[in-house]
C-alpha positions as a printed NumPy array, in Angstrom:
array([[-19.63 , -12.35 , -17.958],
       [-18.54 , -16.107, -17.488],
       [-18.626, -16.613, -21.361],
       [-16.743, -13.334, -22.02 ],
       [-14.018, -14.634, -19.647],
       [-13.92 , -18.14 , -21.082],
       [-13.518, -16.509, -24.535],
       [-10.677, -14.446, -23.253],
       [ -8.948, -17.445, -21.937],
       [ -9.354, -19.231, -25.321],
       [ -8.383, -16.523, -27.348],
       [ -5.076, -16.008, -25.006],
       [ -4.131, -19.905, -25.807],
       [ -4.862, -19.237, -29.526],
       [ -2.605, -16.213, -29.54 ],
       [  0.193, -18.116, -27.699],
       [ -0.007, -21.064, -30.231],
       [ -0.19 , -18.463, -33.186],
       [  2.83 , -16.602, -32.187],
       [  5.019, -19.778, -31.736],
       [  5.797, -19.519, -27.852],
       [  9.318, -20.602, -27.439],
       [ 11.778, -20.382, -24.41 ],
       [ 13.75 , -17.398, -25.815],
       [ 11.367, -15.278, -27.862],
       [ 12.741, -12.01 , -29.469],
       [ 11.321,  -8.928, -27.855],
       [ 12.199,  -6.594, -30.646],
       [  9.82 ,  -8.745, -33.063],
       [  7.186,  -6.141, -32.815],
       [  4.501,  -7.812, -34.745],
       [  4.61 , -10.92 , -32.427],
       [  5.186,  -8.742, -29.271],
       [  1.971,  -6.902, -30.1  ],
       [ -0.058, -10.033, -30.938],
       [  1.199, -11.564, -27.623],
       [  0.55 ,  -8.52 , -25.608],
       [ -3.142,  -8.193, -27.267],
       [ -4.092, -11.792, -25.956],
       [ -2.735, -11.245, -22.582],
       [ -4.441,  -7.825, -22.148],
       [ -7.857,  -8.754, -23.623],
       [ -8.074, -11.754, -21.724],
       [ -6.914, -10.229, -18.442],
       [ -9.057,  -7.172, -18.894],
       [-12.14 ,  -9.566, -19.481],
       [-11.342, -11.541, -16.464],
       [-10.904,  -8.837, -14.012],
       [-13.526,  -6.404, -15.062],
       [-11.171,  -3.527, -16.298],
       [-12.659,  -0.892, -18.605],
       [ -9.322,   0.542, -20.088],
       [ -5.508,   0.352, -20.016],
       [ -2.508,   1.64 , -21.919],
       [  0.828,  -0.341, -22.31 ],
       [  4.202,   0.697, -23.366],
       [  7.344,  -1.333, -24.082],
       [ 10.317,   0.546, -25.556],
       [ 14.218,   0.086, -25.814],
       [ 16.585,   3.06 , -25.513],
       [ 15.888,   4.363, -29.011],
       [ 12.851,   2.667, -30.338],
       [  9.297,   2.268, -28.848],
       [  8.185,  -1.48 , -29.631],
       [  4.724,  -1.346, -28.596],
       [  2.494,   1.805, -27.346],
       [ -1.148,   0.911, -27.534],
       [ -4.404,   1.505, -25.652],
       [ -6.947,  -1.164, -24.916],
       [-10.411,  -0.701, -23.898],
       [-12.149,   2.461, -23.234],
       [-11.297,   5.931, -21.541],
       [-15.031,   6.724, -21.272],
       [-17.292,   3.723, -21.591],
       [-20.496,   5.792, -21.83 ],
       [-19.381,   7.715, -24.86 ],
       [-17.679,   4.523, -26.428],
       [-14.161,   6.551, -26.422],
       [-11.453,   4.239, -26.976],
       [ -7.904,   4.572, -25.06 ],
       [ -5.445,   6.473, -27.239],
       [ -1.827,   5.719, -26.128],
       [ -0.693,   9.05 , -27.655],
       [ -3.408,  11.336, -25.933],
       [ -5.299,   9.658, -23.342],
       [ -4.367,  10.528, -19.639],
       [ -3.871,   8.13 , -17.076],
       [ -3.436,   9.059, -13.003],
       [ -0.29 ,   7.405, -12.821],
       [ -0.223,   7.26 ,  -8.707],
       [  3.139,   7.042,  -7.013],
       [  4.922,   6.676, -10.447],
       [  4.801,  10.515,  -9.944],
       [  7.454,  10.392,  -7.306],
       [ 10.123,   9.808, -10.103],
       [  9.179,  13.456, -10.946],
       [ 10.555,  14.375,  -7.431],
       [ 13.573,  11.972,  -7.454],
       [ 14.839,  13.065, -10.654],
       [ 14.844,  16.983,  -9.657],
       [ 16.606,  16.053,  -6.61 ],
       [ 19.124,  14.263,  -8.589],
       [ 19.486,  17.317, -10.866],
       [ 20.192,  19.512,  -7.598],
       [ 22.772,  17.075,  -6.452],
       [ 24.535,  17.35 ,  -9.718],
       [ 24.386,  21.052,  -9.504],
       [ 25.59 ,  21.21 ,  -5.842],
       [ 22.516,  22.637,  -4.343],
       [ 22.051,  19.682,  -1.86 ],
       [ 23.785,  16.722,  -0.225],
       [ 22.148,  13.639,   0.548],
       [ 23.525,  13.343,   4.029],
       [ 22.44 ,  16.608,   5.25 ],
       [ 19.457,  17.392,   7.655],
       [ 16.557,  18.095,   5.749],
       [ 15.61 ,  20.928,   8.009],
       [ 18.441,  22.868,   6.83 ],
       [ 17.032,  22.995,   3.248],
       [ 13.172,  23.52 ,   4.265],
       [ 12.093,  27.025,   5.361],
       [  8.297,  26.723,   6.495],
       [  8.397,  23.005,   7.499],
       [ 10.511,  21.534,  10.168],
       [ 10.755,  17.934,  11.429],
       [ 10.752,  17.339,  14.934],
       [ 14.22 ,  16.261,  16.635],
       [ 13.992,  12.494,  17.666],
       [ 16.574,   9.396,  18.111],
       [ 19.41 ,  11.993,  18.246],
       [ 19.509,  11.723,  14.441],
       [ 18.403,  13.941,  11.7  ],
       [ 16.225,  12.982,   8.623],
       [ 18.312,  13.152,   5.408],
       [ 17.458,  13.266,   1.748],
       [ 19.022,   9.73 ,   1.692],
       [ 16.452,   8.555,   4.16 ],
       [ 13.697,  10.185,   2.057],
       [ 14.658,   8.628,  -1.192],
       [ 14.911,   5.15 ,   0.408],
       [ 11.832,   5.557,   2.682],
       [ 13.606,   5.056,   5.787],
       [ 13.144,   8.31 ,   7.619],
       [ 11.231,   6.296,  10.208],
       [  7.939,   8.215,   9.887],
       [  4.513,   6.633,  10.845],
       [  1.973,   6.694,   7.829],
       [ -0.903,   8.759,   7.043],
       [ -3.545,   7.816,   4.938],
       [ -6.636,   9.793,   6.198],
       [ -7.458,  12.367,   3.559],
       [ -4.567,  10.996,   1.238],
       [ -7.086,  11.691,  -1.623],
       [ -9.653,  14.634,  -2.222],
       [-12.815,  14.931,  -3.886],
       [-12.72 ,  18.319,  -5.148],
       [-10.157,  20.963,  -5.656],
       [-10.781,  22.599,  -2.248],
       [ -8.4  ,  19.839,  -0.838],
       [ -5.443,  21.131,  -2.785],
       [ -3.973,  23.447,  -0.148],
       [ -0.12 ,  24.532,  -0.247],
       [  2.334,  21.644,   0.431],
       [  3.87 ,  23.204,   3.665],
       [  0.429,  23.857,   5.032],
       [ -0.455,  19.942,   4.585],
       [  2.883,  18.737,   5.903],
       [  2.612,  21.144,   9.019],
       [ -0.86 ,  20.124,   9.615],
       [ -0.034,  16.299,   9.243],
       [  3.468,  16.067,  10.236],
       [  4.074,  12.253,  10.988],
       [  5.385,  11.089,  14.134],
       [  8.983,   9.666,  14.141],
       [  8.451,   6.071,  15.297],
       [ 11.939,   4.729,  14.672],
       [ 15.581,   5.67 ,  14.109],
       [ 16.143,   6.804,  10.565],
       [ 17.884,   4.506,   8.055],
       [ 16.978,   1.409,   9.844],
       [ 13.83 ,  -0.057,   8.188],
       [ 11.905,   0.993,   5.119],
       [  8.307,   1.98 ,   5.525],
       [  6.954,   3.661,   2.454],
       [  6.089,   7.447,   3.117],
       [  4.022,   9.756,   0.923],
       [  4.573,  12.492,   3.291],
       [  8.517,  12.084,   3.138],
       [  8.03 ,  12.574,  -0.442],
       [  6.21 ,  15.907,   0.241],
       [  9.145,  16.744,   2.403],
       [ 11.425,  16.368,  -0.696],
       [  9.365,  18.252,  -2.893],
       [  9.449,  21.192,  -0.259],
       [ 13.025,  21.077,  -0.645],
       [ 12.923,  21.233,  -4.46 ],
       [ 10.702,  24.297,  -3.829],
       [ 12.559,  26.136,  -0.967],
       [ 16.017,  25.704,  -3.143],
       [ 14.543,  26.463,  -6.414],
       [ 12.181,  29.315,  -5.464],
       [  9.74 ,  27.82 ,  -7.982],
       [  6.645,  25.59 ,  -7.414],
       [  7.201,  21.898,  -7.931],
       [  4.932,  21.933, -10.743],
       [  6.66 ,  24.828, -12.378],
       [  9.975,  23.182, -11.756],
       [  8.879,  19.855, -13.214],
       [  7.449,  21.503, -16.2  ],
       [ 10.413,  23.563, -17.135],
       [ 13.22 ,  21.264, -16.197],
       [ 11.837,  17.815, -17.361],
       [  8.367,  17.952, -19.187],
       [  9.445,  20.825, -21.812],
       [ 13.03 ,  19.776, -22.628],
       [ 11.83 ,  16.152, -22.986],
       [  8.821,  17.219, -25.082],
       [  6.297,  15.282, -22.825],
       [  3.239,  17.341, -24.053],
       [  0.65 ,  14.95 , -22.718],
       [  1.668,  14.973, -18.949],
       [  0.719,  17.289, -16.32 ],
       [  1.193,  17.835, -12.531],
       [ -1.535,  20.087, -12.37 ],
       [ -4.744,  19.431, -10.349],
       [ -7.437,  20.193, -11.501],
       [ -6.334,  19.619, -14.811],
       [ -5.491,  22.356, -17.372],
       [ -8.18 ,  23.008, -19.587],
       [ -6.813,  21.743, -22.677],
       [ -5.976,  18.563, -21.215],
       [ -9.378,  17.82 , -19.224],
       [-10.949,  16.154, -22.225],
       [ -8.12 ,  13.771, -22.609],
       [ -8.283,  12.241, -19.055],
       [ -9.616,   8.796, -18.926],
       [-12.529,   8.157, -16.657],
       [-11.76 ,   6.038, -13.466],
       [-14.18 ,   3.094, -12.973],
       [-15.366,   0.607, -10.45 ],
       [-17.116,  -2.564, -11.558],
       [-20.515,  -2.777,  -9.694],
       [-23.792,  -4.873, -10.336],
       [-22.478,  -6.013, -13.555],
       [-21.54 ,  -2.653, -15.062],
       [-18.732,  -0.158, -15.171],
       [-19.74 ,   2.845, -12.666],
       [-17.871,   5.974, -13.353],
       [-16.072,   7.423, -10.268],
       [-15.09 ,  11.339,  -9.991],
       [-11.476,  12.613, -10.657],
       [ -9.439,  11.883,  -7.637],
       [ -7.357,  14.887,  -6.42 ],
       [ -4.08 ,  14.096,  -4.356],
       [ -3.346,  16.96 ,  -2.074],
       [  0.218,  15.597,  -1.738],
       [  0.317,  16.033,  -5.721],
       [  4.03 ,  15.132,  -5.741],
       [  3.42 ,  11.806,  -4.16 ],
       [  0.721,  10.587,  -6.64 ],
       [ -1.011,  13.519,  -8.774],
       [  0.642,  13.304, -12.011],
       [ -1.505,  12.47 , -15.13 ],
       [  0.172,  11.035, -18.401],
       [ -0.076,   9.468, -21.744],
       [  1.429,   6.254, -22.637],
       [  3.504,   8.231, -25.307],
       [  5.073,  10.293, -22.892],
       [  5.78 ,   7.574, -20.504],
       [  7.751,   5.96 , -23.341],
       [  9.947,   9.188, -23.544],
       [ 10.454,   9.208, -19.692],
       [ 11.277,   5.419, -19.931],
       [ 13.881,   6.336, -22.622],
       [ 15.412,   8.877, -20.657],
       [ 16.27 ,   6.281, -17.904],
       [ 17.644,   3.806, -20.187],
       [ 19.593,   6.343, -22.164],
       [ 21.046,   7.594, -18.743],
       [ 19.574,  10.903, -18.754],
       [ 19.247,  11.878, -22.564],
       [ 16.257,  11.295, -25.039],
       [ 16.947,  12.516, -28.724],
       [ 19.803,  14.781, -27.944],
       [ 18.303,  16.191, -24.927],
       [ 19.873,  15.628, -21.713],
       [ 18.29 ,  16.457, -18.335],
       [ 20.762,  14.676, -16.11 ],
       [ 24.294,  13.939, -16.813],
       [ 25.369,  10.066, -17.4  ],
       [ 27.341,  10.092, -14.097],
       [ 24.575,  11.344, -12.086],
       [ 22.056,   8.824, -13.981],
       [ 24.179,   5.994, -13.086],
       [ 24.274,   7.153,  -9.562],
       [ 20.363,   7.53 ,  -9.536],
       [ 20.188,   3.946, -10.476],
       [ 22.675,   2.459,  -7.799],
       [ 21.487,   1.012,  -4.708],
       [ 21.307,   3.369,  -1.57 ],
       [ 19.868,   0.736,   1.015],
       [ 19.335,  -2.692,   1.18 ],
       [ 17.605,  -4.511,   4.137],
       [ 19.828,  -7.736,   3.679],
       [ 22.434,  -8.972,   0.943],
       [ 19.706, -11.414,  -0.44 ],
       [ 16.985,  -8.714,  -0.939],
       [ 16.186,  -6.461,  -3.571],
       [ 17.635,  -2.793,  -2.958],
       [ 16.389,   0.927,  -2.555],
       [ 17.686,   3.064,  -5.226],
       [ 17.727,   6.92 ,  -5.256],
       [ 13.919,   7.038,  -5.427],
       [ 13.327,   3.733,  -7.504],
       [ 13.241,   0.388,  -5.977],
       [ 14.138,  -2.965,  -7.256],
       [ 11.951,  -5.92 ,  -8.007],
       [ 14.436,  -7.85 ,  -9.904],
       [ 13.469, -11.468, -11.053],
       [ 13.868, -14.004, -14.031],
       [ 17.444, -13.463, -13.735],
       [ 16.873,  -9.74 , -14.517],
       [ 17.688,  -6.685, -12.776],
       [ 14.338,  -4.687, -12.647],
       [ 13.596,  -1.345, -10.769],
       [ 11.058,   1.257, -11.119],
       [  7.903,   2.363,  -9.24 ],
       [  4.531,   1.196,  -8.909],
       [  1.342,   3.536,  -8.766],
       [ -1.928,   3.18 ,  -7.191],
       [ -5.08 ,   5.49 ,  -6.772],
       [ -8.479,   4.114,  -5.834],
       [ -9.351,   3.814,  -9.568],
       [ -6.068,   3.615, -11.42 ],
       [ -3.3  ,   1.065, -11.283],
       [  0.236,   1.566, -12.763],
       [  3.547,   0.197, -13.07 ],
       [  6.772,   1.844, -14.613],
       [  9.751,  -0.551, -14.986],
       [ 13.335,  -0.196, -16.413],
       [ 15.528,  -3.582, -17.191],
       [ 18.851,  -1.805, -17.578],
       [ 20.802,  -4.997, -18.851],
       [ 18.276,  -6.05 , -21.213],
       [ 17.804,  -2.46 , -22.748],
       [ 14.2  ,  -2.643, -21.888],
       [ 11.517,  -0.455, -20.193],
       [  7.71 ,  -1.025, -20.122],
       [  4.884,   0.996, -18.589],
       [  1.256,  -0.105, -17.915],
       [ -1.629,   1.82 , -16.472],
       [ -5.305,   0.808, -15.887],
       [ -8.389,   2.689, -15.361],
       [-10.561,   0.468, -13.124],
       [-10.542,  -0.575,  -9.186],
       [ -9.248,  -4.069, -10.186],
       [ -6.831,  -2.854, -12.562],
       [ -4.024,  -4.133, -10.09 ],
       [ -4.668,  -7.763, -11.128],
       [ -4.325,  -6.879, -14.817],
       [ -0.886,  -4.971, -14.139],
       [  0.303,  -8.302, -12.426],
       [ -0.84 , -10.427, -15.528],
       [  0.986,  -8.322, -17.782],
       [  4.374,  -8.189, -16.082],
       [  4.289, -11.908, -15.361],
       [  3.209, -12.623, -19.106],
       [  5.904, -10.329, -20.49 ],
       [  8.667, -11.719, -18.276],
       [  7.702, -15.488, -18.376],
       [  7.826, -15.191, -22.376],
       [ 10.509, -13.27 , -23.085],
       [ 12.971, -13.531, -20.224],
       [ 12.449, -17.237, -19.025],
       [ 14.6  , -18.048, -15.932],
       [ 16.091, -21.487, -15.458],
       [ 15.017, -22.74 , -12.256],
       [ 18.129, -23.191,  -9.919],
       [ 18.085, -26.028,  -7.501],
       [ 19.146, -25.394,  -3.933],
       [ 21.907, -27.656,  -2.492],
       [ 23.691, -27.659,   0.715],
       [ 21.665, -25.12 ,   2.447],
       [ 22.349, -24.699,   5.986],
       [ 18.685, -24.542,   7.417],
       [ 17.801, -21.743,   9.545],
       [ 16.388, -22.654,  13.33 ],
       [ 12.603, -22.977,  12.309],
       [ 11.782, -22.01 ,  15.87 ],
       [ 13.317, -18.561,  15.158],
       [ 11.049, -18.118,  12.272],
       [  7.57 , -19.18 ,  13.396],
       [  5.324, -16.373,  14.496],
       [  2.887, -13.782,  13.22 ],
       [  4.141, -10.972,  11.135],
       [  2.504,  -7.498,   9.94 ],
       [  3.331,  -4.589,   7.631],
       [  5.535,  -2.073,   9.534],
       [  3.752,   0.877,   7.69 ],
       [  0.75 ,   1.903,   9.543],
       [ -0.417,   5.077,  11.577],
       [  0.65 ,   5.308,  15.207],
       [ -1.749,   7.842,  16.506],
       [ -4.962,   7.755,  14.711],
       [ -7.549,   5.042,  13.968],
       [ -5.807,   3.608,  11.06 ],
       [ -3.091,   2.056,  13.362],
       [ -5.597,  -0.977,  13.419],
       [ -4.748,  -1.867,   9.986],
       [ -1.759,  -3.435,  11.813],
       [ -4.204,  -6.148,  13.034],
       [ -6.148,  -6.696,   9.83 ],
       [ -3.905,  -8.621,   7.676],
       [ -1.516, -10.29 ,   9.877],
       [  0.606, -13.222,   8.094],
       [  1.113, -16.6  ,  10.057],
       [  4.568, -18.775,   9.487],
       [  4.528, -22.266,  10.465],
       [  7.079, -24.846,   9.87 ],
       [  5.98 , -28.004,   8.244],
       [  7.312, -31.589,   8.807],
       [  8.718, -31.707,   5.401],
       [ 10.982, -28.632,   6.193],
       [  8.981, -26.199,   4.116],
       [  7.375, -23.046,   5.605],
       [  3.341, -22.393,   5.557],
       [  2.351, -18.98 ,   5.213],
       [ -1.364, -17.929,   5.733],
       [ -3.257, -14.853,   5.889],
       [ -5.632, -12.627,   4.154],
       [ -2.866, -10.532,   2.782],
       [ -1.849, -13.662,   0.856],
       [ -5.137, -14.744,  -0.525],
       [ -7.657, -17.507,   0.305],
       [ -5.054, -20.486,   0.119],
       [ -1.813, -20.934,   2.194],
       [  1.549, -20.504,   0.519],
       [  4.374, -23.254,   0.981],
       [  8.038, -22.058,   0.742],
       [ 11.306, -24.047,   0.576],
       [ 14.696, -22.53 ,   1.832],
       [ 17.109, -21.782,  -0.886],
       [ 19.867, -19.87 ,   1.273],
       [ 20.076, -19.986,   5.133],
       [ 16.948, -17.963,   6.128],
       [ 15.707, -17.053,   2.471],
       [ 12.84 , -18.858,   1.18 ],
       [ 11.154, -19.103,  -2.228],
       [  7.57 , -20.084,  -3.004],
       [  7.082, -23.978,  -4.084],
       [  6.259, -23.4  ,  -7.902],
       [  5.914, -19.881,  -7.381],
       [  7.695, -16.505,  -7.438],
       [  7.365, -15.18 ,  -3.856],
       [ 10.877, -14.701,  -2.205],
       [ 11.494, -13.567,   1.252],
       [ 14.343, -13.006,   3.718],
       [ 14.146, -13.626,   7.504],
       [ 16.128, -11.112,   9.7  ],
       [ 18.186, -13.322,  11.838],
       [ 20.787, -10.608,  12.684],
       [ 19.8  , -10.914,  16.288],
       [ 20.097, -14.018,  18.971],
       [ 16.351, -14.678,  19.275],
       [ 13.513, -14.996,  17.096],
       [ 13.348, -13.54 ,  13.627],
       [ 12.495,  -9.738,  14.012],
       [ 11.511,  -8.905,  10.352],
       [ 10.988, -10.3  ,   7.143],
       [ 11.608,  -8.704,   3.842],
       [  9.701,  -9.601,   0.706],
       [ 11.471,  -8.942,  -2.494],
       [  8.483,  -7.854,  -4.278],
       [  8.023,  -4.969,  -1.873],
       [ 11.347,  -3.885,  -0.622],
       [  9.878,  -0.403,   0.243],
       [  8.071,  -2.009,   3.258],
       [  9.631,  -4.115,   5.947],
       [  7.364,  -6.629,   7.695],
       [  7.673,  -7.151,  11.717],
       [  7.144,  -9.716,  13.933],
       [  3.796,  -8.851,  16.083],
       [  4.293,  -9.779,  19.621],
       [  3.192,  -8.34 ,  23.048],
       [  0.282,  -5.71 ,  22.964],
       [  0.29 ,  -5.994,  19.529],
       [ -0.083,  -9.863,  19.148],
       [ -2.986, -10.769,  17.022],
       [ -3.765, -13.809,  19.339],
       [ -3.924, -11.535,  22.4  ],
       [ -6.185,  -8.888,  20.316],
       [ -8.359, -11.55 ,  18.782],
       [ -9.045, -12.859,  22.474],
       [-10.005,  -9.661,  23.704],
       [-12.458,  -9.165,  20.734],
       [-13.891, -12.786,  21.206],
       [-14.335, -11.954,  25.126],
       [-16.278,  -8.808,  24.297],
       [-18.41 , -10.377,  21.825],
       [-19.106, -13.34 ,  24.175],
       [-19.907, -10.863,  26.872],
       [-22.225,  -8.783,  24.615],
       [-24.24 , -11.898,  23.299],
       [-24.364, -13.333,  26.862],
       [-25.975, -10.26 ,  28.163],
       [-28.067,  -9.343,  25.249],
       [-29.549, -13.027,  24.917],
       [-29.182, -14.734,  28.113],
       [-29.933, -12.145,  30.366],
       [-32.841, -11.066,  28.346],
       [-34.272, -14.721,  28.644],
       [-33.464, -14.746,  32.465],
       [-35.274, -11.754,  32.928],
       [-38.362, -13.116,  31.716],
       [-38.268, -16.177,  33.925],
       [-37.018, -14.723,  37.326],
       [-37.539, -11.773,  39.528],
       [-34.558, -12.365,  41.691],
       [-32.873,  -9.059,  40.482],
       [-34.528,  -6.859,  43.081],
       [-31.   ,  -5.501,  44.824],
       [-30.637,  -1.973,  43.493],
       [-27.033,  -2.369,  43.036],
       [-27.226,  -5.349,  40.989],
       [-30.079,  -4.027,  38.805],
       [-27.96 ,  -0.78 ,  38.561],
       [-24.883,  -3.004,  37.266],
       [-27.274,  -4.998,  35.003],
       [-28.907,  -1.951,  33.482],
       [-25.346,  -0.338,  32.736],
       [-24.025,  -3.881,  31.098],
       [-26.962,  -4.012,  29.001],
       [-26.19 ,  -0.534,  27.746],
       [-22.671,  -1.388,  27.384],
       [-23.499,  -4.566,  25.515],
       [-25.945,  -2.714,  23.003],
       [-23.369,   0.047,  22.276],
       [-20.584,  -2.439,  21.805],
       [-22.314,  -4.369,  19.434],
       [-23.538,  -1.507,  17.303],
       [-19.765,  -0.051,  17.368],
       [-18.436,  -3.39 ,  16.154],
       [-20.959,  -3.967,  13.419],
       [-20.383,  -0.112,  12.257],
       [-16.519,  -0.283,  12.415],
       [-16.432,  -3.42 ,  10.27 ],
       [-18.971,  -1.792,   7.839],
       [-16.889,   1.397,   7.795],
       [-13.578,  -0.446,   7.563],
       [-14.746,  -2.438,   4.42 ],
       [-14.869,   0.85 ,   2.363],
       [-11.455,   2.537,   2.14 ],
       [-13.119,   5.86 ,   0.498],
       [-14.565,   6.395,   3.8  ],
       [-10.985,   6.915,   5.165],
       [ -8.706,   7.941,   2.396],
       [-11.002,  10.715,   1.121],
       [-11.226,  11.897,   4.783],
       [-13.092,  10.502,   7.541],
       [-16.844,  10.122,   6.612],
       [-19.52 ,  11.2  ,   8.784],
       [-20.381,   7.65 ,   9.68 ],
       [-16.981,   6.877,  10.797],
       [-16.859,   9.883,  12.906],
       [-20.108,   8.977,  14.528],
       [-18.802,   5.446,  15.027],
       [-15.8  ,   6.693,  16.755],
       [-17.634,   9.299,  18.878],
       [-19.603,   6.117,  20.043],
       [-16.22 ,   4.873,  21.532],
       [-16.227,   7.782,  24.083],
       [-19.685,   6.737,  25.251],
       [-18.778,   3.14 ,  25.508],
       [-15.752,   4.255,  27.777],
       [-18.12 ,   6.221,  30.064],
       [-20.567,   3.364,  30.367],
       [-17.395,   0.997,  31.196],
       [-16.533,   3.452,  33.957],
       [-20.199,   3.276,  35.201],
       [-20.025,  -0.421,  35.14 ],
       [-16.851,  -0.496,  37.308],
       [-18.298,   1.81 ,  39.578],
       [-21.025,  -0.746,  40.534],
       [-18.764,  -3.775,  40.334],
       [-17.294,  -3.716,  44.023],
       [-20.945,  -3.585,  45.306],
       [-22.248,  -6.399,  43.021],
       [-19.245,  -8.649,  44.151],
       [-19.806,  -8.033,  47.695],
       [-23.514,  -8.51 ,  47.714],
       [-25.032, -11.328,  49.726],
       [-27.926, -11.432,  47.094],
       [-25.401, -12.715,  44.412],
       [-24.175, -16.541,  44.216],
       [-20.537, -17.276,  43.969],
       [-21.182, -18.337,  40.379],
       [-22.988, -15.181,  39.708],
       [-20.076, -13.269,  40.994],
       [-17.773, -14.984,  38.695],
       [-19.911, -14.035,  35.818],
       [-20.043, -10.22 ,  36.997],
       [-16.176, -10.266,  37.417],
       [-15.973, -11.681,  33.957],
       [-18.076,  -8.592,  32.526],
       [-16.094,  -6.142,  34.381],
       [-12.815,  -7.562,  33.417],
       [-13.726,  -7.693,  29.774],
       [-15.089,  -4.091,  30.179],
       [-11.462,  -3.103,  31.018],
       [ -9.905,  -5.024,  28.316],
       [-12.371,  -3.276,  25.865],
       [-11.47 ,   0.07 ,  26.958],
       [ -7.711,  -0.68 ,  26.659],
       [ -8.449,  -2.07 ,  23.192],
       [-10.087,   1.172,  22.2  ],
       [ -7.339,   3.197,  23.655],
       [ -4.57 ,   1.277,  22.395],
       [ -5.745,   1.052,  18.866],
       [ -6.626,   4.836,  18.924],
       [-10.348,   4.243,  18.284],
       [-10.947,   7.054,  20.522],
       [ -9.063,   9.748,  18.461],
       [-11.621,  10.423,  15.953],
       [-10.482,  14.137,  15.342],
       [ -7.477,  13.032,  13.545]])
């Protein structure tokens, strides 16, 4: 595989040289564009072990590139066809929700600022914060919902329940006032789809087919799950690279279909791109007026003046001096991007069929923008620096569950922000990769990666430390300061204490028990027996949880039996903790225990209490969700 990857890199360099890399290349030169993208895709797919992909680049009236790469079916040697091969486009599907809502806005059937409960018949959002959730909030992912990922995907058609049934069963908690901070919400999109169904009297799938797909002649796109019989043979397989080969994975069902269940070909996505580039019209067919198309592409919510904004369903990812908006899409095996550059008159779409395809997607985007839209570096001058003490701290994504076990995801990828002596900021954390990033201030409270593209803005609207951080690359999710009971440092300390207690009991006590017969006191013996059981169960729990958390499929396809058993173990641990605490007063008052021994037993009891709090706080005892 090393030889293949090296060949890919050499090929890419040769292609760049052969097409004459310049600072201002013409993207409308089709031959050069194709040669350049061929080199990028082949090299990146080889490096990241991706079986197949499709790429589309188009102007408002001419497709510049529409090409498949690699295989749709590895075993059969079936190549990807841009015209016919279907890819799972993930959350790009949401555009088939927002466009119908804009059609309904144009017809006067809805208002963006009206309580969504007034439109939905069989689903109702609970009251909270004294403010209703509106369509505007759904479009900008600011309804204030928690996030649910358990059962986000399904393994078979039995998971494809009616939309209202899923929403009523999985109604997310309202955890913040609407309109405040963005937190990407699949269930919010599900509610938007219910509005389409309840107003139109049609299913979402029927509406999309009649009002969008058929008028635009998108013959190789479907919202249906399972796929229609005539389209099933055109579906690309999904793959995981494992043990040096591509392992085929089953079709991914998305119960909240409007949030991520559409399958489409590259050719059809070119038509869809042209519709947005032409403000609602393709080849004389109009699905949305120019006025409302322009409105759809305008900003509804912006976290700060210096950040990318949230549109009427789209979100901005502007860079390279270009306004860029669109939507990304990810399933377990497919990774896609749908982007519109209105000022340049360019749109592009890419989709890959392998678990590591997100890397190829990123390589393609960077390569396209770097070559055809190079951005001159603008030096920062006369910047009034923000107070670094207000910036330092640990931050995490605001998007997470509040009332099921996935709440603990908030702890898994924190980002530490640390001021450096030279005035830069250092960012470190698993979310950013192995190496820390260094950023320089370009505006007050706004930082850009040194020799990189990452840009972030600190929320300094309050008087104290920055409460939030906004990443330009992902404006749909705010990042919040982690403090108090959610502080990673506090929770890491608790886990360290639990691990230390566990190893001390299982190792040191075991050795002591073989060299001493001092444990004749019944109360002490009972305490130690219960502590042994607690330590053993805790170790099994921690190992099982770590193994389970490393495999997302055991959660997003519904909780696997192994995860449920692990969480059930938390209840047993809780019972044993109470039994240990029951014996603690007797041990601490026993004359057979030395002062040092009592300190050790007190530490065990205190750690047991903290362990019980940790399990409760992070919802590791709520396995039925």
